[in-house]
C-alpha positions as CSV (number, residue, x, y, z in Angstrom):
1,X,85.2,184.1,128.4
2,X,84.3,180.5,127.7
3,X,85.1,179.1,124.2
4,X,82.3,178.1,121.9
5,X,81.9,174.3,121.9
6,X,80.6,174.5,118.3
7,X,77.5,173.1,116.8
8,X,75.9,170.0,118.3
9,X,75.0,167.2,115.9
10,X,71.3,166.3,116.1
11,X,70.2,162.8,116.7
12,X,69.2,162.3,113.1
13,X,72.7,163.4,111.9
14,X,74.4,161.0,114.3
15,X,72.2,158.1,113.1
16,X,73.1,159.0,109.5
17,X,76.8,159.1,110.3
18,X,76.6,155.8,112.3
19,X,75.2,154.0,109.2
20,X,78.8,153.9,108.0
21,X,80.0,152.0,111.0
22,X,80.4,148.3,111.6
23,X,79.1,146.6,114.8
24,X,82.3,147.0,116.8
25,X,82.6,150.6,116.0
26,X,78.9,151.2,116.8
27,X,79.5,149.7,120.2
28,X,82.5,152.0,120.8
29,X,80.8,155.2,119.9
30,X,77.9,154.3,122.2
31,X,80.3,154.9,125.1
32,X,81.2,158.5,124.2
33,X,78.3,160.2,125.9
34,X,74.5,160.0,126.4
35,X,73.5,161.5,123.1
36,X,75.8,159.2,121.1
37,X,74.7,156.2,123.1
38,X,71.0,157.1,122.4
39,X,71.8,157.3,118.6
40,X,73.9,154.1,118.6
41,X,71.2,152.1,120.3
42,X,68.7,152.9,117.5
43,X,67.0,149.6,116.6
44,X,67.1,150.5,112.9
45,X,70.9,150.6,112.8
46,X,71.2,147.1,114.3
47,X,68.4,145.8,112.1
48,X,70.3,147.1,109.0
49,X,73.4,145.2,110.3
50,X,71.5,142.0,110.8
51,X,69.8,142.0,107.4
52,X,73.1,142.8,105.7
53,X,74.8,139.9,107.3
54,X,71.9,137.4,107.6
55,X,69.3,137.9,104.9
56,X,67.6,134.8,106.4
57,X,66.7,136.5,109.8
58,X,63.3,135.3,111.0
59,X,61.6,138.6,111.6
60,X,58.7,136.9,113.3
61,X,61.0,136.2,116.2
62,X,61.9,139.8,116.8
63,X,60.6,141.4,120.0
64,X,59.4,145.0,120.1
65,X,61.9,145.9,122.7
66,X,64.4,148.6,121.8
67,X,67.5,146.4,122.0
68,X,66.2,143.2,120.3
69,X,68.0,143.7,117.0
70,X,71.3,144.5,118.8
71,X,71.0,141.5,121.0
72,X,70.2,139.3,118.0
73,X,73.3,140.6,116.2
74,X,75.6,140.1,119.2
75,X,74.3,136.7,120.2
76,X,74.3,135.3,116.7
77,X,77.8,136.6,115.9
78,X,79.1,134.9,119.0
79,X,77.4,131.6,117.9
80,X,79.0,131.8,114.5
81,X,82.5,132.4,116.0
82,X,82.0,129.1,118.0
83,X,80.8,127.2,115.0
84,X,83.8,128.4,112.9
85,X,86.4,127.5,115.5
86,X,85.1,124.0,116.4
87,X,87.1,123.5,119.6
88,X,85.6,120.3,120.9
89,X,86.3,121.0,124.5
90,X,84.8,124.5,124.7
91,X,82.5,125.1,121.7
92,X,80.2,122.1,121.4
93,X,78.9,119.1,123.2
94,X,78.5,115.7,121.3
95,X,75.6,113.6,122.3
96,X,74.7,110.1,121.0
97,X,71.0,109.3,120.7
98,X,70.1,105.6,120.9
99,X,66.7,104.0,120.8
100,X,66.1,102.7,117.3
101,X,66.5,98.9,116.8
102,X,67.0,99.1,113.0
103,X,68.3,101.4,110.3
104,X,67.3,105.1,110.2
105,X,65.5,106.0,107.0
106,X,64.7,109.6,107.6
107,X,66.2,112.6,109.6
108,X,64.6,116.0,109.7
109,X,64.4,119.0,112.0
110,X,61.1,119.5,113.6
111,X,62.0,122.9,115.0
112,X,62.3,126.0,112.9
113,X,65.8,126.5,111.5
114,X,66.0,130.1,112.8
115,X,66.2,130.7,116.5
116,X,65.4,133.6,118.8
117,X,68.9,134.9,119.1
118,X,67.6,138.1,120.7
119,X,66.6,136.2,123.8
120,X,69.2,133.4,123.7
121,X,66.4,130.7,123.5
122,X,67.7,128.0,121.3
123,X,65.8,124.7,120.9
124,X,66.7,122.1,118.3
125,X,64.2,119.3,117.8
126,X,64.8,116.5,115.3
127,X,62.7,113.6,114.1
128,X,63.9,110.2,112.9
129,X,62.0,107.5,111.0
130,X,63.3,103.9,111.1
131,X,62.8,100.5,109.6
132,X,62.0,99.4,113.2
133,X,58.5,100.8,112.4
134,X,58.7,103.8,114.8
135,X,59.0,107.6,114.5
136,X,60.9,109.4,117.3
137,X,61.6,113.0,118.3
138,X,64.7,114.2,120.1
139,X,65.7,117.4,122.0
140,X,69.3,118.2,121.0
141,X,70.1,120.7,123.8
142,X,68.6,118.5,126.5
143,X,70.0,115.3,125.1
144,X,66.8,113.2,125.5
145,X,64.1,111.5,123.5
146,X,60.8,113.4,123.6
147,X,58.4,110.7,122.3
148,X,58.2,107.6,120.2
149,X,55.2,106.4,118.2
150,X,53.7,103.0,118.7
151,X,55.3,100.3,116.5
152,X,53.7,100.5,113.1
153,X,52.6,97.6,110.9
154,X,55.3,98.3,108.3
155,X,58.8,99.8,108.3
156,X,58.9,103.6,107.9
157,X,60.9,104.6,104.7
158,X,60.3,108.3,104.2
159,X,60.1,111.3,106.5
160,X,59.5,115.0,106.1
161,X,58.5,117.7,108.6
162,X,56.5,120.9,108.6
163,X,58.2,123.0,111.3
164,X,55.8,125.9,111.1
165,X,52.9,123.6,112.0
166,X,55.0,121.2,114.2
167,X,54.0,118.2,112.0
168,X,55.9,115.1,110.9
169,X,54.8,113.1,107.9
170,X,55.9,109.5,107.2
171,X,55.3,106.8,104.6
172,X,55.8,103.1,105.2
173,X,57.1,100.4,102.8
174,X,53.6,99.7,101.5
175,X,52.6,103.3,100.8
176,X,50.6,104.3,103.8
177,X,51.1,108.0,104.6
178,X,50.6,109.4,108.1
179,X,50.7,112.8,109.7
180,X,51.9,113.1,113.3
181,X,51.6,115.8,116.0
182,X,55.2,116.9,116.4
183,X,54.6,117.9,120.1
184,X,53.1,114.7,121.3
185,X,53.7,112.0,118.6
186,X,50.0,111.4,118.2
187,X,48.7,110.2,114.8
188,X,46.5,112.9,113.2
189,X,45.6,111.4,109.8
190,X,46.4,108.6,107.4
191,X,46.1,107.9,103.7
192,X,46.9,104.6,101.9
193,X,48.4,105.1,98.4
194,X,48.9,101.3,98.1
195,X,52.2,101.6,96.2
196,X,55.8,102.5,97.0
197,X,56.4,106.2,97.7
198,X,59.8,107.4,96.6
199,X,59.6,111.1,97.7
200,X,57.4,113.4,99.8
201,X,57.4,117.2,99.5
202,X,55.2,120.0,100.8
203,X,54.1,123.2,99.1
204,X,52.0,126.2,100.0
205,X,49.4,127.6,97.5
206,X,47.1,130.4,98.6
207,X,48.1,129.9,102.2
208,X,47.0,126.3,102.1
209,X,49.6,123.5,102.7
210,X,49.7,120.5,100.4
211,X,51.6,117.2,100.4
212,X,52.8,115.7,97.1
213,X,54.0,112.1,96.9
214,X,56.1,110.8,94.0
215,X,55.6,107.1,93.5
216,X,57.5,104.1,92.0
217,X,54.8,104.0,89.3
218,X,55.7,107.5,88.1
219,X,52.7,109.4,89.6
220,X,52.4,112.6,91.6
221,X,49.6,112.3,94.2
222,X,48.7,115.6,96.0
223,X,46.9,115.5,99.4
224,X,45.7,118.2,101.7
225,X,47.4,119.0,105.0
226,X,46.5,118.0,107.7
227,X,43.5,115.8,106.9
228,X,45.2,114.0,103.9
229,X,42.3,114.2,101.4
230,X,43.4,113.5,97.8
231,X,43.4,116.6,95.7
232,X,44.9,115.4,92.4
233,X,46.6,112.4,90.7
234,X,49.0,112.9,87.8
235,X,51.1,110.4,85.9
236,X,54.4,112.1,84.8
237,X,57.1,109.4,84.4
238,X,55.3,106.8,82.3
239,X,55.6,103.9,84.8
240,X,59.2,104.8,85.8
241,X,59.8,105.7,89.4
242,X,60.1,109.3,90.6
243,X,63.8,109.6,91.6
244,X,63.8,113.2,92.5
245,X,61.0,115.6,93.5
246,X,61.7,119.2,94.5
247,X,59.6,122.3,95.3
248,X,61.0,125.8,94.4
249,X,61.8,128.2,97.3
250,X,58.9,130.5,96.2
251,X,56.5,127.5,96.2
252,X,55.4,128.1,92.6
253,X,57.1,125.2,90.9
254,X,57.7,121.5,91.4
255,X,60.2,119.5,89.4
256,X,60.0,115.7,89.1
257,X,62.3,113.3,87.3
258,X,63.6,109.7,86.9
259,X,67.0,108.2,86.6
260,X,65.7,105.0,85.0
261,X,65.3,106.2,81.5
262,X,67.1,109.1,79.8
263,X,64.3,109.3,77.2
264,X,61.7,110.2,79.9
265,X,62.1,114.0,80.4
266,X,62.0,115.6,83.9
267,X,58.9,117.8,84.3
268,X,58.5,121.3,85.8
269,X,54.9,121.9,86.8
270,X,53.0,124.6,88.6
271,X,52.2,123.7,92.2
272,X,48.9,125.6,91.7
273,X,48.0,123.1,89.1
274,X,48.6,120.1,91.4
275,X,46.5,121.7,94.1
276,X,43.4,121.8,91.9
277,X,41.0,119.0,92.6
278,X,40.2,116.3,90.1
279,X,42.3,113.9,88.0
280,X,44.9,115.5,85.7
281,X,45.8,114.3,82.2
282,X,49.4,114.5,81.0
283,X,48.1,115.8,77.6
284,X,46.5,118.8,79.2
285,X,49.0,119.5,82.0
286,X,50.9,122.8,81.8
287,X,54.5,121.5,82.2
288,X,58.0,122.0,80.9
289,X,60.0,118.9,79.8
290,X,63.7,118.8,80.5
291,X,65.4,116.0,78.5
292,X,68.0,113.8,80.0
293,X,67.8,115.4,83.4
294,X,68.6,112.9,86.2
295,X,69.2,115.3,89.1
296,X,68.3,118.8,90.0
297,X,68.4,121.4,92.8
298,X,66.9,124.9,93.2
299,X,69.0,128.0,94.0
300,X,67.5,129.4,97.2
301,X,68.0,133.1,96.6
302,X,66.7,133.1,93.1
303,X,63.3,131.5,93.7
304,X,62.7,130.2,90.2
305,X,66.2,129.2,89.2
306,X,66.9,125.5,88.9
307,X,70.1,123.7,88.3
308,X,69.7,120.5,86.2
309,X,72.2,117.7,85.7
310,X,72.2,115.6,82.6
311,X,74.4,112.9,81.1
312,X,76.8,114.6,78.7
313,X,79.1,111.8,77.6
314,X,78.9,108.4,79.3
315,X,82.1,107.2,77.6
316,X,84.2,110.1,78.9
317,X,82.3,110.3,82.2
318,X,81.1,113.9,81.9
319,X,77.9,115.6,83.1
320,X,76.4,118.8,81.9
321,X,75.1,121.2,84.4
322,X,72.5,123.7,83.0
323,X,70.9,126.4,85.0
324,X,67.5,127.7,84.0
325,X,65.2,130.5,85.1
326,X,61.6,129.2,85.0
327,X,59.0,131.8,84.1
328,X,55.3,131.8,83.3
329,X,54.8,133.6,80.0
330,X,51.4,134.9,78.9
331,X,50.7,134.3,75.2
332,X,47.6,135.2,73.2
333,X,45.8,132.0,74.1
334,X,47.2,130.8,77.5
335,X,50.0,130.9,80.1
336,X,53.0,128.8,79.2
337,X,55.9,127.6,81.3
338,X,59.2,128.7,79.7
339,X,62.9,128.3,80.6
340,X,65.7,130.8,80.0
341,X,69.2,129.3,80.2
342,X,71.5,131.4,82.4
343,X,74.4,128.9,82.8
344,X,75.9,125.8,81.1
345,X,79.1,123.8,81.6
346,X,80.4,120.3,81.7
347,X,82.2,118.6,84.5
348,X,84.2,115.4,84.6
349,X,83.2,112.7,87.2
350,X,84.5,109.3,88.2
351,X,81.8,106.8,87.6
352,X,78.1,107.5,88.0
353,X,77.5,106.8,91.6
354,X,77.2,109.0,94.7
355,X,76.8,112.3,92.9
356,X,75.4,115.0,95.2
357,X,74.4,118.5,94.0
358,X,73.2,121.5,96.1
359,X,72.7,125.2,95.4
360,X,73.5,128.3,97.3
361,X,72.6,131.9,96.8
362,X,71.8,132.8,93.2
363,X,74.8,131.4,91.3
364,X,76.8,128.9,93.4
365,X,76.7,125.1,92.9
366,X,78.2,122.6,95.3
367,X,79.0,119.2,93.8
368,X,80.2,116.2,95.7
369,X,81.3,112.8,94.4
370,X,83.5,110.2,96.0
371,X,85.8,112.0,98.5
372,X,85.8,115.3,96.7
373,X,83.8,118.5,97.2
374,X,83.8,121.1,94.4
375,X,82.5,124.6,94.2
376,X,81.3,126.2,90.9
377,X,79.5,129.3,89.7
378,X,76.6,128.6,87.3
379,X,78.8,129.6,84.3
380,X,81.3,126.8,85.2
381,X,83.9,128.9,87.0
382,X,85.7,126.5,89.3
383,X,86.3,128.2,92.7
384,X,87.5,125.4,95.0
385,X,88.0,121.7,95.5
386,X,88.4,119.9,98.8
387,X,89.5,116.4,99.6
388,X,89.1,116.4,103.4
389,X,87.4,113.0,103.7
390,X,89.0,109.6,103.3
391,X,85.9,107.9,102.2
392,X,82.8,108.7,100.2
393,X,80.8,111.8,101.0
394,X,77.3,110.5,101.8
395,X,75.5,113.8,102.6
396,X,75.6,117.6,102.4
397,X,73.8,120.2,104.4
398,X,74.0,123.8,103.1
399,X,72.8,127.0,104.8
400,X,73.7,130.7,104.4
401,X,76.5,130.4,106.9
402,X,78.2,127.0,106.2
403,X,78.3,123.7,104.4
404,X,78.6,120.4,106.4
405,X,79.5,117.2,104.6
406,X,79.0,113.7,106.0
407,X,81.2,110.8,105.1
408,X,81.5,107.0,105.4
409,X,84.8,107.7,107.1
410,X,82.7,108.5,110.2
411,X,83.4,112.2,110.2
412,X,81.6,115.5,109.4
413,X,83.5,118.3,107.8
414,X,82.5,121.9,108.4
415,X,83.1,124.7,105.9
416,X,82.1,128.3,106.2
417,X,81.3,130.8,103.4
418,X,83.7,133.5,102.6
419,X,83.1,136.4,100.1
420,X,86.0,137.0,97.8
421,X,87.2,140.4,96.4
422,X,85.7,139.5,93.1
423,X,82.3,139.2,94.9
424,X,82.1,135.4,94.3
425,X,81.5,133.2,97.3
426,X,84.1,130.6,98.3
427,X,84.4,128.0,101.1
428,X,86.9,127.8,103.9
429,X,87.6,124.4,105.3
430,X,87.4,124.5,109.1
431,X,87.4,121.3,111.1
432,X,86.1,117.7,111.5
433,X,83.5,116.5,113.9
434,X,84.2,112.8,114.7
435,X,81.5,110.3,115.0
436,X,83.1,107.6,117.1
437,X,84.8,104.3,116.3
438,X,84.6,102.1,113.2
439,X,84.5,99.1,115.6
440,X,80.7,99.7,116.0
441,X,79.9,102.0,113.1
442,X,80.2,102.0,109.3
443,X,79.9,105.8,108.8
444,X,77.6,108.8,108.5
445,X,74.8,108.3,106.1
446,X,73.2,111.8,106.3
447,X,73.6,115.2,108.0
448,X,71.5,118.2,108.8
449,X,72.3,121.5,110.6
450,X,70.4,124.5,111.9
451,X,72.1,127.6,113.3
452,X,73.2,126.1,116.6
453,X,73.5,122.4,116.1
454,X,74.6,119.7,113.6
455,X,73.0,116.3,113.6
456,X,74.1,113.2,111.7
457,X,72.7,109.7,111.3
458,X,75.3,106.9,111.8
459,X,75.0,103.5,110.2
460,X,75.8,100.9,112.9
461,X,77.3,97.5,112.2
462,X,74.7,95.8,114.4
463,X,71.9,97.4,112.4
464,X,70.8,99.7,115.2
465,X,71.5,103.1,113.8
466,X,72.2,106.1,116.1
467,X,72.3,109.9,116.0
468,X,75.3,112.1,116.7
469,X,74.2,115.5,117.8
470,X,76.7,118.4,118.1
471,X,75.2,121.2,120.2
472,X,77.2,124.5,120.2
473,X,77.7,126.2,123.5
474,X,76.4,129.7,123.4
């Protein structure tokens, strides 16, 4: 008489049990038998693993095929292993892009930062603006220039891109703003502000894209995209130049400030207000003043949380870092912008130059000055310090997987995020990417990264700046 094999688990029961498994275990149980394989291949299980590990997955890239989430997870995990190891002979290719005949003044990705890991299609496109009066686009994987604009009348001094629309936006030294087709390099529209533009940012209000320019005269000028029609003009800095201009991750707020006068407060404004047509008066503008703020950044996972940096004590070389949650509070008469303080601490610095501040997650602050990189939580808890560079850190690029620093020592340093037992995030210092010889180059002046490449602009001694692109083999 045959023995009773016992009850057979249903597919739903197997799927529930498999929710407790990590990716490697899920792959192992899929080899037990056909029923277990069917349950382990459930897209929902792999989707859960993807979203737990990478909150920033671009869901628009997901195919409807049954294995797309699994392939996404496996392919992206392999990519991150390469990026964390950094073995120059096996894990990445270094390409030098030459073509500009003067200094590079802007470097931005033209492609979306997320890639289609489910299909293995990875395409990194970058744009560079230069004082040689040209804008150029480059394909990192293919190692070639895609297009260059005709030589413009004036040097190009600022560049931003709109990857979702494949657009590049530049301004020249006399304040002429232009929008370019990112696929062809063709000019699409132009607008002459007739004064120096210090910063350009884009925002989306009611599914409409807008461009806001901060000027040397302290004004914010908002234009429509892509036709560059003026929407609003607002004076915010009382004739002092706009030194920083940032849009919040949720696109609801814009913060503008100056370093030239501590008595002129930074302003937090609603992007919705700037997108309204007509001239705006500072006396009627709904804004929040932030006294003494000379630098700021938004925390990407808390859409309305801003980190502000103020002078604490010039004599003792201290700065105060205050973190605020910005809210729109309804009162009896109107809506008012209010700020709730959620963090406050002081930090000693050496001098007042080359301070860089970036935010990560909801409570992590990255501070760089001189050769040192520091990591804090918003309450001032000091988590780590790194002195991996021999010369000044000139740029930082932060994403949910890693931090990359650029330095005038002609190297890039790659760090990866590690979650600690106390649930705080920390950084692990991994490796250097070298930019060549100091015989021809002065050092890196900026750096950007997407999920499969790192690109840095190198200041050349002959004035003809170049790009160093590090493309990770997949």
